[in-house]
Phi, psi and omega in degrees: 000318180297319180295322179297318180296317181296315180297320179296320179295315179298317179298316181298318179296314180300314181298318181296314180297316180297315181297317179296316181297315179300317181291323177296315180295315180299313181296319179300322180290307185290327183288343181249353182239336182284135184297321180294319177295315181301316179296319180299314178300316181300314183291329179288342180265002179305134178245079178052057179291163182253047177291133176268337181227129172244139176254129176236162182144203179248206189295329179295326176285322179300322182277329197264340187249120189260102181297332180300321179291323175294319178302316183291347176253017171093007179241106180290126193223160174213140180262105182271355185300139180231139182305135177077014184282136168277168177292329174300320177298316178300320177300315179298316180300313182294320179297317176301313182302314184285336175290323182275328191245122181286333179276116181276146170290156176278329187223147171231126171264125175250105181273126183232164181221083184297334181280348185250350182241152179281328182206144173281349187251036171295124182272359178292142176261133179308128189305321180294318177293318183302310186284347180255006176290148186303316186258020182293133177260116186284146179213182179296340177293346183263010178304119190305317186291342176261315184291327184242036186299327181292337181287339174296320177293322178296322178294319179297324178300320180292329179291317188265343185243120178296323181294324176294322180291331182276349177298150184213153175264129176226114185051038176089344178277137174271113180264115188227123185265003177300145180236126171230118185296147173271102181255018181277173181240155180291145170241150178277106180213162181230152180292131181267094182298324181299327179299323178287313186293333182272357183285125177297313188285329173295319176300320179291325175297317178299317179298313180300319181292314180298318181295339180248017176057044177246139177270118178269128176237119183266132183241120167280113191284149178293151179213185178303160183306323183293343180260347187289153183242170183262006180283161179286165179294324183100205020278158175249132177275115180265136177239120186263163184296339180272005177093356181262168184215166177197161177267140177243132173248129183266087180271008171258018173293137179303321180296317181294319188287001174294347179289343185265143176267118184301336184259359186227338195254006186238149173270325185142152175052047176067022177255131178280141173275187184300323182290316177294324180296322177297314179300313184296315182294322177298321177293320175303313181298319180293320184280320185260001185308314181291325182291327182252019171054053177289144178287000000 
């Protein structure tokens, strides 16, 4: 019996050490190679930058909006969007930024994809943002190999794919030259304005921006043909339940999306590649130029 207890104890110690070691190595790899982690570390180190425009949203915004083009037109910009982010996560990011930085941006672009999400009011916090928040209390739920298991697949993609290895972050935008054709078909649908206006977290973003003298501009991001709608680009004036408002531009309008080449401008799953992002950002500058005082 004594030998069994000793062997069980040794096994438990060995397993615990092994489990900790595996997680430390796994976290070290993903935290230094994953684009979302790299961007998160970079943004947390900002020392009162003078960005006039911040981009928020999820991966479609991260890929599609090119801050370099805004910079070349006189608006210093950074793309804070992180893959898989909820609007609550975007709210946390913007609040963090303004807590650390006394210089406020003049404009915030909030990129959304109503055709790709079930709800704008998902209360989940993007895991990378969650574990790196200042007051986060760590628990067993934060074990890296479980919490960030999907990032292991992203790391493997970089090992086997030269195009994944050649992707790069520039002012927060992920520039990716991979091409996956859009072979989907159009559906007859219209933009649901009420879905935006009834969202608690979009309303809270509008409130936070107004209170800090920032102009919030909401962008319905372009996507594959099957997600595009027949509504006009706008702008649409949104009025939220908390009394605040913001302008929405529908860049997933079928008419607008004619600028994209189905065989050249997409990475896959409604994400623009580097070539599509250049087209989209140039159109953004042309349409919104007067509103954001481009030089």
